[in-house]
C-alpha positions as CSV (number, residue, x, y, z in Angstrom):
1,M,-63.6,148.2,89.4
2,A,-62.1,150.5,86.6
3,K,-63.3,154.2,86.9
4,L,-64.0,156.9,84.2
5,D,-64.5,160.9,84.2
6,I,-68.2,161.7,83.3
7,L,-67.9,165.1,81.0
8,D,-70.2,167.2,80.0
9,M,-70.7,168.0,75.8
10,T,-68.3,170.8,76.1
11,G,-65.2,168.4,77.3
12,K,-65.1,169.2,80.7
13,V,-64.8,166.9,83.6
14,V,-68.4,166.8,85.8
15,G,-67.9,163.5,87.8
16,E,-67.3,160.2,87.9
17,T,-68.1,156.4,87.4
18,E,-67.4,153.3,88.4
19,L,-67.7,150.3,85.4
20,N,-69.6,147.2,86.4
21,D,-67.1,144.4,86.5
22,A,-69.4,142.3,85.3
23,I,-69.1,143.9,81.6
24,F,-66.5,146.1,81.4
25,G,-63.8,143.6,83.5
26,I,-64.0,140.0,81.9
27,E,-61.6,138.8,79.6
28,P,-62.5,139.4,76.1
29,N,-63.7,135.7,74.0
30,M,-62.4,136.4,70.7
31,S,-63.9,133.3,70.0
32,A,-67.4,134.2,70.8
33,V,-66.8,137.6,69.3
34,H,-66.2,135.8,65.9
35,A,-68.6,133.6,66.2
36,V,-71.2,136.6,66.3
37,V,-69.4,138.7,63.1
38,V,-70.0,135.9,61.1
39,N,-73.5,135.5,62.2
40,Y,-74.2,138.7,61.8
41,L,-72.7,139.2,58.2
42,A,-74.1,136.0,57.2
43,N,-77.7,137.5,58.0
44,Q,-77.0,140.7,56.4
45,R,-76.9,138.6,53.0
46,Q,-79.9,139.0,50.8
47,G,-79.2,135.6,49.0
48,T,-80.9,136.9,45.6
49,Q,-78.2,135.5,43.5
50,S,-79.1,133.4,40.9
51,A,-78.0,131.7,37.0
52,L,-79.5,129.2,34.9
53,T,-78.1,125.6,34.6
54,R,-77.9,123.8,31.1
55,S,-81.8,122.6,31.6
56,E,-83.0,125.9,31.9
57,V,-81.0,127.5,29.1
58,S,-83.0,128.0,25.9
59,G,-82.4,125.8,23.4
60,G,-79.9,122.4,23.0
61,G,-82.0,119.8,22.4
62,R,-81.1,118.4,19.8
63,K,-77.3,116.5,19.3
64,P,-75.1,119.1,17.4
65,W,-73.3,116.5,15.4
66,R,-73.0,112.6,15.4
67,Q,-71.3,110.7,18.2
68,K,-68.4,108.9,15.9
69,G,-66.9,109.7,12.9
70,T,-66.3,113.7,12.8
71,G,-62.8,113.9,14.5
72,R,-64.5,116.3,16.8
73,A,-65.2,115.5,20.4
74,R,-68.4,114.1,21.3
75,Q,-71.1,116.5,22.4
76,G,-74.3,116.0,23.5
77,S,-75.8,119.8,23.6
78,I,-74.7,122.8,22.6
79,R,-75.8,124.1,26.1
80,A,-73.6,122.4,28.4
81,P,-71.3,124.3,30.2
82,Q,-68.2,124.4,28.3
83,W,-70.2,126.1,25.5
84,H,-70.3,129.7,24.6
85,H,-73.9,130.7,25.9
86,G,-74.1,127.3,27.6
87,G,-75.5,126.7,31.2
88,V,-73.7,127.2,34.3
89,A,-72.2,124.2,36.4
90,F,-73.1,124.2,40.2
91,A,-75.2,127.4,39.2
92,P,-76.0,129.5,42.0
93,K,-80.1,129.5,43.1
94,P,-81.6,132.0,45.8
95,R,-81.3,131.1,49.3
96,E,-81.1,131.9,53.0
97,Y,-77.9,132.1,54.2
98,G,-79.1,133.3,57.7
99,Y,-78.9,131.1,61.1
100,T,-79.7,131.8,64.7
101,I,-77.0,131.6,67.3
102,N,-76.9,131.2,70.9
103,K,-78.2,133.6,73.1
104,K,-75.3,133.3,75.3
105,I,-73.1,133.1,73.0
106,R,-74.0,136.9,71.4
107,R,-73.9,138.0,75.1
108,L,-70.8,137.1,75.4
109,A,-69.5,138.5,72.2
110,L,-71.3,142.1,72.9
111,K,-69.5,142.1,76.5
112,S,-66.5,140.6,75.1
113,V,-66.0,144.1,72.8
114,L,-67.2,146.0,75.3
115,A,-64.6,145.2,78.0
116,D,-62.0,145.4,75.0
117,K,-63.4,149.2,74.4
118,A,-62.7,150.0,78.2
119,Q,-59.8,148.3,78.9
120,N,-58.3,150.4,76.1
121,G,-59.7,153.5,77.1
122,K,-61.8,154.1,74.1
123,I,-65.2,154.1,76.1
124,I,-66.2,158.1,76.7
125,V,-69.1,158.9,79.4
126,I,-71.0,162.1,78.8
127,D,-73.7,163.5,81.5
128,T,-76.2,164.2,79.4
129,I,-76.2,163.9,75.4
130,A,-78.7,166.9,74.4
131,A,-79.6,167.9,70.7
132,D,-82.0,171.2,70.9
133,E,-82.7,171.5,67.4
134,Y,-81.0,170.2,64.3
135,K,-77.8,170.9,63.8
136,T,-75.2,169.0,62.6
137,K,-72.6,171.5,63.4
138,A,-73.4,171.2,67.4
139,I,-72.9,167.3,67.7
140,A,-69.9,167.9,65.8
141,E,-68.5,170.2,67.8
142,F,-69.4,168.4,70.8
143,L,-67.6,165.3,69.4
144,K,-64.3,167.5,68.9
145,A,-64.6,168.6,72.7
146,V,-64.8,165.4,74.1
147,K,-61.9,164.1,71.9
148,A,-64.0,161.4,69.8
149,E,-62.0,160.4,67.1
150,G,-62.2,158.2,64.1
151,K,-64.9,156.3,63.5
152,V,-67.7,156.7,66.6
153,M,-70.6,155.1,67.7
154,L,-72.8,157.4,69.6
155,A,-75.3,156.1,72.2
156,Y,-78.2,157.3,73.6
157,T,-81.3,156.0,75.4
158,G,-85.1,157.0,74.5
159,E,-86.1,158.8,70.9
160,N,-84.0,161.5,70.1
161,D,-84.6,162.7,66.8
162,K,-82.9,165.5,66.7
163,L,-79.6,164.2,68.1
164,Y,-80.0,160.9,65.4
165,R,-80.6,163.3,62.6
166,S,-77.7,165.9,63.4
167,A,-75.4,162.7,63.7
168,R,-75.8,160.8,60.9
169,N,-74.5,163.4,58.6
170,I,-71.3,163.1,59.9
171,D,-68.5,161.1,58.4
172,K,-67.6,158.1,60.6
173,V,-70.4,158.5,63.3
174,N,-73.1,156.1,64.0
175,P,-75.8,157.0,66.2
176,T,-77.3,154.5,67.5
177,D,-80.2,154.1,70.6
178,V,-78.2,152.0,72.9
179,T,-80.7,149.2,73.0
180,L,-80.0,148.4,69.6
181,I,-76.4,148.2,69.4
182,N,-74.5,145.0,68.5
183,T,-71.3,143.7,68.8
184,Y,-70.3,144.1,64.9
185,G,-71.1,147.7,65.5
186,V,-69.3,148.0,68.5
187,L,-66.1,146.2,67.0
188,G,-65.8,148.0,64.2
189,A,-66.1,151.8,66.1
190,D,-62.7,153.5,67.2
191,V,-64.4,154.8,70.2
192,L,-68.0,154.3,72.0
193,V,-69.3,157.7,73.3
194,L,-72.6,157.3,75.4
195,D,-74.1,159.7,78.0
196,K,-75.0,158.2,81.9
197,A,-78.8,156.9,81.1
198,A,-77.3,154.6,78.0
199,L,-74.2,153.2,80.6
200,A,-76.8,152.7,83.5
201,K,-78.5,150.6,80.6
202,L,-76.1,148.7,79.5
203,E,-75.5,147.7,83.1
204,E,-79.0,146.9,83.7
205,V,-79.3,144.6,81.2
206,F,-75.6,142.8,80.7
207,A,-74.9,142.7,84.3
């Protein structure tokens, strides 16, 4: 099992923990990660795009000129797609882009990105992440002290409104309950910062 130092909010080492190999020691499966990311992005699409076909554009009921003898190309309607103000050929219509994906693939993908973070030293474990007041500066100083740089996912357990509201104001910091983390969010973060309770929750669910 890989070992990680446990830090306090000032960056001081206060202990050590072993990461569960069933999650953090696996070989990352990039095919599963790709499938889950594509699924996640598809599910985010609103699907509200819409355009008018030639049958829906107002006008165009009369043939603009006779079929033969004018020297011009034959036309049946001034609302055909090649005309200015004509309808759209194969016009997009509102639709649902979302689809479901196998639960085992979702779990494997999340474990894969967690394992990748662990194997590249991109996980920081904190003894306890506490926020006694709504103060963004305190959370910013805490992240600086533990050397959490770049895009940071800050995972915690339970409802912690003070921590969430204090951290969400910081650029590139994504505070979230550990039960809500997903493959796309972890993959997009440079560093995953979580407390001991959040780590224990991950191992309880995915190990």
